[in-house]
N, C-alpha and C positions, 0 to 999 in steps of 0.2 A: 131850251137851254143846251148849250153845247156840252159835250162830255168833259172837256177841259175845265169849264167853269164849274160844272157839277162836282168834279173831283176836288177842285180848289175850295169849294164851299164845304163839302162833307169831310174833307181830309183823307179820303180814301186813296190808297196807292193802287193804281190800275195794274201795276206789275204783279201784285199779289192776288192770286185768284183762289177760290175755294179748293181747287184741285191740288194746290200746293200744301194744304193743311195736312198734318199727320193723321193717319187713321187712328180711330179711338183704340183699337187693339194694340197699337204701338205705344200708347201712353202707359205709364206705370200705374197700376191699379193700387188703390189705397186698401190696406188690410181692414177687415171688418170682423165682427163676431162670428160670421159664417166660416172664418178660417180656423176657428178653434175646434179641437177634437170633440166628437159627440159621444165617445165611448165612456162608460162609467169608470171613474177613478176610484171612488170609495163610497160605499153605502148610498148609491144613487146619485152622487154628485158628478157632474161633468164639467169640463173646462168652460163651456158656454154658460152653465149655471153660475159658476164662480165669477165670470166676467159680468154677467147680468147683475150679480150681487154688488160687485165693485161699482158698476155704473149707476146703481140705484141708491146706494147709501150716501149719507152726507159726507162732505170732504173730511171731517174730523175722524169719523169711523174708518174711512178709507185709509187715512194716514196711519191709524193705529194698526190696521190689518197689514199695511205695508211694513211697518216696523217689526211686527211679529214675524212676518215672512223673512225679513232681513236677519232676524235673530234665530232662524232655523225653526220657527213655529212655536217656541216656548219662551216665556218671559214672566218674571214675577210682576205682580200687580204694582209693587212699589217702583220697580224699574220703569214700567210703562208710564206711571204717574210722573216720575222724575224727568223722563225724556221729554214729555209734552208740557210740563209746567212752564218752561221758558222757551219753548220751541219758536224759532224765528218766523216760520210761515204758518204753522198750525198750532198756536198755543191753546192748551186745554187745561183749565184749572183742575187741581188735584181732586176736588170734590165733584167734578163733572165727567170723569173718565167713564164710569159705569153708565151714566145717562147717554153719553155720546155713542156708546156701543149698543144701545137698545135698538137703534135703527137696523142693525144687522139681524136681530131676531125677527123684526117686523118684515124685512125684505125676504128673509129665508122662507117664511110662510108662503110668500107669493112666487118666488122663483126657485126655491130649493126642491129637493126630491120630496115625494109624498110621505116617506117615512119621517120620523121625528129626529133624525140625526142633526146635530148642530155643526155649524162651520167653526165656531169659536167656543171652546169650553173654558169655564172658569172653575177651578178647584178652590172653593172658598176656604177649606181647611188649610191648604198649603199656600193660598193666595197666589196662584199661578194661572196665567192664561196659556192655553194650548190649542194649536191647530194640528190636526192629523198630518203627519209628514207628507203623505201622498197629496193631500189637499194643498199643503204649503207649496209643493212643486207646481201644481196646477195654477195656484194663485200667482206664482212667478210669471208663468206664461200669460195669464190674464193681465197682470200689471204691465208686461211688455206691450200688449196691445193697447192698454189704456194710455201708456206713455206715447205711443204712436198716434193715437186717436183721442186726444183729450176732449174733442168735441162730442164724444159719445157719453161723457160722464156728467152726472148731476153736479151742478156748480153752486146752487144757492146754499146759504148757511142760515142757521137759526140764531136769532139774536138772544143773548143771554139775559 
């Protein structure tokens, strides 16, 4: 078969040859978890551990963490409940907020530091959620990566 017929059948443009393709190093690389700092932020937590936590928890828990980071790391239990009760993309019934956040504790045991520090503290007496300010800053950077690479995040949800 002649080259002209082959090109007509395959749709290949003979004017474009592999030598004209851009070098892989010229392409913009996608950021990944390896771009996060590995130094300890607070009590053994690193940015990579924070990202791994965000990537592993259920979307509802991730949304609650994001909200707490947006509020500077501290919010009352009632404010968090009210925010998510009628949330347009991540509604969480008021009686399910605590259960939604249990995945953070489970993931922390797998990806957090060896000591028993918590990412998210709940002061039952004052009914306040709190994230250490240094960790809240690290979570901001982890959320930036999560926004750039949503393909790295756990997507499935648990039916109620």
